[in-house]
C-alpha positions in Angstrom: 111.2 168.1 155.0 110.6 167.8 151.2 114.3 166.9 150.6 114.3 164.3 153.3 111.2 162.8 151.8 112.8 162.6 148.3 115.9 161.1 149.7 113.9 158.5 151.6 112.0 157.5 148.5 115.2 157.3 146.5 116.8 154.9 149.2 113.7 152.7 149.2 113.8 152.5 145.4 117.4 151.5 145.4 116.8 148.8 147.9 113.7 147.5 146.0 115.8 147.5 142.8 118.6 145.6 144.3 116.2 142.9 145.6 114.5 142.8 142.3 117.8 142.3 140.4 119.0 139.6 142.8 115.7 137.8 142.5 115.8 137.9 138.7 119.4 136.7 138.6 118.5 133.9 140.8 115.6 132.9 138.5 117.7 133.4 135.4 115.0 135.9 133.9 115.5 139.3 132.2 115.3 142.2 134.6 112.9 144.2 132.5 110.4 141.3 132.4 109.8 141.6 136.1 110.5 145.2 136.9 109.4 147.2 133.9 106.2 149.1 134.4 103.5 149.2 131.7 104.0 151.5 128.8 102.1 154.8 129.2 98.8 155.3 127.4 99.3 157.9 124.7 96.3 160.2 124.4 96.2 162.4 121.3 94.0 165.5 121.9 93.3 168.2 119.4 91.5 171.4 120.6 90.9 175.0 119.5 93.8 177.3 119.9 94.0 179.0 123.3 91.1 177.0 124.5 92.4 175.4 127.7 94.1 176.9 130.8 97.9 176.8 130.4 98.6 177.7 134.0 101.5 179.9 135.1 99.2 182.2 136.9 100.7 185.1 138.9 100.3 185.0 142.7 97.8 187.9 142.5 95.5 185.8 140.2 94.6 183.4 143.0 90.8 183.2 143.2 89.3 182.5 146.6 85.5 181.9 146.5 83.0 182.5 149.3 82.8 178.8 150.0 86.6 178.6 150.6 87.5 177.0 147.3 90.9 178.3 146.1 91.5 178.3 142.3 95.0 178.6 140.9 96.5 177.5 137.6 100.1 176.3 138.1 100.7 174.3 134.9 98.7 173.3 131.8 95.5 171.4 132.6 96.5 168.6 130.2 99.7 168.1 132.2 97.8 168.1 135.5 95.5 165.5 134.0 98.5 163.2 133.6 99.2 163.4 137.4 95.5 163.0 138.3 95.1 160.0 136.1 98.1 158.2 137.6 97.0 159.0 141.2 93.4 158.0 140.4 93.7 155.0 138.2 97.3 153.9 138.8 98.5 154.0 135.3 100.7 156.5 133.3 99.2 158.5 130.5 100.9 161.0 128.3 98.9 163.6 126.5 100.0 164.7 123.0 98.2 168.0 122.8 97.7 170.0 119.5 95.4 172.6 118.1 93.3 173.6 115.1 92.0 177.0 113.9 88.6 176.3 112.5 86.2 173.4 112.2 87.0 173.1 108.6 90.7 173.0 109.3 90.1 170.1 111.7 88.0 168.2 109.2 90.7 168.7 106.5 93.4 167.5 108.9 91.4 164.3 109.6 90.9 163.7 105.8 94.6 164.2 105.3 95.3 161.3 107.7 96.0 163.1 111.0 95.1 160.8 113.9 93.6 162.0 117.1 91.7 160.2 119.9 89.8 163.2 121.3 88.8 166.4 119.5 86.6 169.4 120.3 84.6 170.6 117.2 81.5 172.7 117.2 77.9 171.4 117.0 77.5 171.3 113.2 80.9 169.5 112.7 79.9 167.0 115.5 76.7 166.3 113.5 78.8 165.9 110.3 81.2 163.4 111.9 78.2 161.5 113.4 76.5 161.3 110.1 79.7 160.0 108.5 80.0 157.3 111.3 83.5 158.5 112.4 82.8 158.9 116.1 83.2 156.4 118.9 80.3 156.4 121.4 81.0 157.1 125.1 80.8 154.0 127.3 77.9 153.3 129.6 80.3 153.7 132.5 81.0 157.4 131.5 77.4 158.2 132.3 77.2 156.4 135.7 76.2 159.2 138.1 77.2 157.1 141.1 80.9 157.2 140.1 82.5 160.2 142.0 85.1 160.5 139.2 82.5 161.0 136.5 82.6 164.7 136.9 80.9 165.4 133.6 77.6 163.7 134.1 77.5 164.8 137.7 78.2 168.5 136.9 76.9 169.2 133.4 74.3 172.0 133.2 70.7 170.6 132.9 70.2 173.0 130.0 73.2 171.7 128.0 72.4 168.1 128.9 68.8 168.5 127.7 70.1 170.1 124.5 72.4 167.3 123.7 69.9 164.6 124.6 67.0 166.0 122.7 68.8 166.5 119.4 69.5 163.6 117.0 71.3 162.6 113.9 70.0 159.5 112.1 68.0 158.6 115.2 70.9 158.8 117.6 71.2 161.4 120.3 74.1 163.8 120.2 74.8 163.0 123.9 75.8 159.4 122.9 78.8 160.8 121.1 79.5 164.3 122.5 80.2 165.9 125.9 79.7 169.6 126.2 82.8 171.8 126.8 82.0 175.4 126.1 78.9 177.1 124.8 77.5 180.5 124.0 75.6 182.6 121.4 76.5 185.0 118.7 75.7 188.7 118.5 77.1 192.1 117.8 80.0 193.6 119.7 79.7 197.4 119.4 81.0 200.7 120.6 78.1 202.4 122.4 79.7 205.8 121.9 79.1 205.5 118.2 76.3 202.9 117.8 73.0 202.8 119.6 71.7 199.6 121.3 68.8 199.6 118.8 71.2 199.8 115.8 73.3 196.9 117.2 70.3 194.7 118.0 69.7 193.6 114.5 71.6 191.8 111.8 70.7 194.7 109.6 73.6 196.6 111.1 76.0 194.9 108.6 74.3 196.6 105.7 73.5 199.9 107.4 75.2 202.6 105.3 75.7 204.7 108.4 78.5 202.3 109.3 80.1 202.0 105.8 83.5 200.2 106.1 83.2 200.2 109.9 81.7 196.7 110.5 83.0 193.1 110.1 81.5 189.7 109.5 83.1 186.3 110.2 85.2 184.8 107.5 83.4 181.5 107.5 80.3 180.4 105.5 78.2 179.1 108.4 78.2 182.3 110.6 77.9 184.7 107.7 75.1 182.6 106.1 73.3 182.7 109.5 73.5 186.5 109.6 72.3 186.7 106.0 69.3 184.6 106.8 68.6 186.9 109.8 68.4 189.9 107.4 66.5 188.1 104.6 63.8 186.8 106.9 63.7 189.6 109.4 60.0 190.5 108.9 58.8 186.9 109.5 61.2 186.3 112.3 59.9 189.3 114.3 56.2 188.8 113.4 54.1 188.4 116.6 52.2 185.5 115.2 55.4 183.7 114.3 57.0 184.3 117.7 53.9 183.3 119.7 53.3 180.1 117.7 53.2 176.9 119.7 55.9 175.4 117.4 58.0 178.6 117.3 61.3 176.9 118.2 61.0 174.2 115.6 60.0 176.7 112.9 62.8 179.1 114.0 65.3 176.3 113.6 64.0 175.4 110.2 64.1 179.0 109.0 67.6 179.6 110.2 68.8 176.5 108.5 67.0 177.0 105.2 69.2 175.7 102.3 66.6 175.8 99.5 68.2 176.9 96.2 66.1 180.1 96.3 67.3 181.1 99.7 70.9 180.3 98.9 70.7 182.5 95.8 69.2 185.3 97.8 71.8 185.0 100.5 74.6 185.1 97.9 73.1 188.3 96.4 72.7 189.8 99.8 76.3 188.9 100.9 77.7 190.2 97.7 76.0 193.5 98.4 77.3 193.5 102.0 80.9 193.2 100.9 81.0 196.9 99.9 79.8 197.9 103.4 82.2 195.8 105.4 85.6 196.8 106.7 86.6 193.1 106.3 85.8 189.5 106.8 87.7 188.2 109.8 88.2 185.1 112.0 90.0 186.5 115.1 91.1 190.0 114.3 87.7 191.6 115.1 88.4 191.8 118.8 91.6 193.8 118.2 89.9 196.0 115.6 87.2 196.9 118.1 89.7 197.6 120.8 91.8 199.9 118.6 88.8 201.6 117.2 89.3 200.6 113.5 85.6 199.4 113.5 82.5 200.2 115.5 80.7 196.8 115.3 81.7 193.2 114.9 79.9 189.9 114.5 81.2 188.1 117.5 81.0 184.9 119.6 80.0 185.7 123.2 83.3 184.5 124.7 85.4 186.7 122.4 83.0 189.5 123.2 83.8 189.1 126.9 87.5 189.2 126.2 87.2 192.4 124.1 85.0 194.1 126.7 87.5 193.2 129.5 90.4 194.6 127.4 88.5 197.7 126.6 87.7 198.3 130.3 91.4 198.0 131.0 92.1 200.6 128.3 89.5 203.0 129.7 86.6 202.8 127.4 83.4 200.7 127.0 82.2 198.1 124.5 78.9 196.3 124.7 77.2 193.2 123.3 73.8 193.1 121.7 71.7 190.1 120.5 69.8 190.5 117.3 66.1 190.6 117.8 65.5 188.4 114.8 67.3 185.3 116.2 70.7 184.2 117.4 72.8 181.1 117.1 73.2 178.8 120.1 76.6 177.1 119.6 78.6 174.7 121.7 81.9 172.9 121.4 82.0 169.4 122.6 84.5 166.6 123.1 84.1 163.6 120.8 86.2 160.5 120.3 87.3 159.4 116.9 87.0 155.8 115.8 90.2 156.1 113.8 92.1 157.1 116.9 90.5 155.0 119.6 90.6 152.0 117.2 89.0 149.6 119.7 91.6 150.3 122.4 89.8 150.2 125.8 92.7 151.8 127.7 92.8 154.7 125.3 89.1 155.2 125.4 89.2 155.1 129.2 91.9 157.8 129.2 89.9 159.9 126.8 86.8 159.7 128.9 88.8 160.5 132.0 90.3 163.6 130.3 86.8 164.9 129.7 85.8 164.2 133.3 88.9 165.9 134.6 88.1 169.1 132.7 84.6 168.8 134.0 85.7 169.1 137.7 84.2 172.4 138.8 87.6 173.9 139.8 89.0 173.1 136.4 86.0 174.5 134.7 86.5 177.8 136.5 90.2 177.8 135.5 89.2 177.4 131.9 86.6 180.1 132.1 89.0 182.5 133.8 91.7 181.8 131.3 89.8 181.9 128.0 86.7 183.9 128.7 84.2 181.5 127.4 81.4 179.8 129.4 81.8 176.2 130.5 79.0 173.6 130.0 79.6 172.7 133.6 77.2 174.0 136.3 78.0 171.9 139.4 75.4 170.2 141.5 73.5 170.6 144.8 76.7 169.8 146.8 79.1 171.8 144.7 78.3 175.4 144.0 81.8 176.4 142.8 80.6 177.6 139.4 77.9 179.8 140.8 80.2 181.1 143.5 82.7 182.0 140.7 79.9 183.8 138.8 79.1 185.8 142.0 82.8 186.5 142.4 82.9 187.9 138.9 79.6 189.8 138.7 77.9 189.9 142.1 76.9 193.4 143.2 79.2 195.1 145.6 78.6 197.9 148.1 79.7 200.5 145.6 77.1 199.4 143.1 74.1 201.7 143.3 71.5 200.3 140.8 71.2 196.6 141.6 69.1 194.1 139.6 68.0 190.5 140.1 69.4 188.3 137.3 67.8 184.8 137.1 70.0 182.1 135.6 68.3 179.0 137.0 67.7 177.7 133.5 71.4 176.9 133.3 72.1 175.8 136.9 69.0 173.8 137.9 66.8 173.8 134.8 64.3 176.1 136.5 64.7 179.8 135.8 62.5 180.8 138.8 64.8 178.9 141.1 65.5 181.4 143.9 68.9 179.8 144.6 70.1 181.0 141.3 69.0 184.6 141.1 72.2 186.6 141.1 72.2 190.2 142.5 74.3 192.2 140.0 74.8 195.7 138.9 72.3 196.9 136.3 75.2 198.0 134.2 75.9 194.4 133.4 73.0 194.4 130.9 74.7 194.1 127.5 78.0 193.5 129.2 80.0 190.5 130.4 77.4 188.7 132.5 74.8 189.2 129.8 77.2 187.7 127.3 78.3 184.7 129.3 74.9 183.8 130.7 72.2 185.4 128.5 68.8 185.9 130.0 66.0 183.4 129.3 64.3 185.7 126.8 67.4 185.7 124.7 67.8 182.0 124.9 64.2 181.6 123.8 65.1 182.9 120.3 68.2 180.8 119.7 68.7 178.3 116.9 71.4 175.7 116.5 73.2 175.5 113.2 72.4 172.1 111.8 74.5 169.7 109.8 73.8 170.0 106.0 73.8 167.0 103.8 76.4 166.7 101.0 74.3 168.5 98.3 73.3 171.4 100.6 76.8 171.7 101.9 78.2 171.8 98.4 75.7 174.5 97.4 76.4 176.9 100.3 80.2 176.3 100.0 79.9 177.3 96.3 77.8 180.3 97.3 80.6 181.3 99.7 83.3 180.9 97.0 81.2 183.2 94.8 81.0 185.8 97.5 84.6 185.5 98.7 86.3 185.3 95.3 86.6 187.6 92.3 84.0 186.5 89.6 84.9 187.7 86.1 81.2 187.3 85.1 80.4 190.2 87.5 82.6 192.6 85.5 80.9 194.6 82.7 81.8 193.5 79.2 83.4 196.9 78.3 85.8 196.6 81.2 86.6 193.0 80.3 87.5 194.0 76.8 89.7 196.9 78.0 91.5 194.6 80.4 92.1 192.0 77.6 93.4 194.8 75.3 95.8 196.0 78.1 97.0 192.4 78.6 97.7 192.0 74.9 99.6 195.3 74.8 101.8 194.3 77.7 102.6 191.0 75.9 103.4 192.8 72.7 105.7 195.2 74.4 107.4 192.4 76.3 107.9 190.6 72.9 109.4 193.7 71.3 111.8 194.1 74.2 112.9 190.5 73.8 113.5 191.0 70.1 115.6 194.2 70.6 117.8 192.4 73.1 118.6 189.7 70.5 119.5 192.3 67.9 
């Protein structure tokens, strides 16, 4: 039947082509003027590495949810978008998809002249690009809830939506320029056989001598600076009067984004001291080092923690995730359009907004979560419970689970954490595990702070601080050792000179 259909379409096309050529000849006009279709829209997308479903799922990976929805990744989502866009809007689009490794890498690429239409940086980089007036705002049409193809605004979590709408840069809401993609928190991935929950539930673990050369921090200034502030300000952050203050969230955000010269100097001294206790600074190798047992605790993003726990389960041992009692970072990655790429082209902007909407369809959000392990900003809506059904498919209690708990997550799905429709029955063993990492409980979310954008002076100061921490500083070497090294260098030069003279003789 499929071959017959293809053959039929081919015959129809040949007939239409013949008529077209005849008509053009008769009118003495070039064939391509009448018959050629529009050039495809080229959409240049740059995303984090391994941060979208690339398809090619095995047959046994098919996900069938309670509501009957079937999830299966056949080919990369950005390729499926091309098909969907053509079917939905009647125009060809071709996605040029590329990746970056860190926010700073992306920023450098842009400054070196790389041109993209749609990119997916983290919150503080979005703020930086907003402050530099480099972003194209989303159109009013993108936010029209009555449009069935506007999957983003119809499906985004109330929690994520409120976060983006209530935060501003230069008087403009983040939501004007950014659409949430993935989100999460940071914490400590640890081996419970060697580290207690109490030891892992504080930023102090990274200078705990008990774990000398067995812990890792992130090799980027923002995450490591955040951890340093958690250690420096631990007493105040955990003080009852501070935690119960009416303006706690505002004061918490101010404290975890303190860039006063005194605090930066203290953070540098602290981080310099931590370097001796660390196994290493890392960006992506921490997961593997935890799985292979090289280290016992690792500063980790929640999505990578889920990946590591899944892999450890496969290998027959357990890892867990703890959130420091002092505070944790609420992060999100969001889609933003660049003025330099869109360049006033309405078709390109329409394709970029459609790409965000396509990824925000609930089945596609599930595909991404399944593939990369991170948590989508998409929650669904009253008529589409696909995301919650997937959560129940992953973590809902089964008959074999003895100790069952009620796990409320209404804050994310409906905006009300007491909403009975979003109280998941799960195994109590999920505390500190995958469910806890992907959808932290309300009490954890209450002590989150977002990393803010720093102005040029503050950014320069903390970057210099990080250089001082990361790089060898000759001023830290005692004078006696410096003199000895200089003498050794002079001796090597003298010997080399003598050897050269002897060769000439």
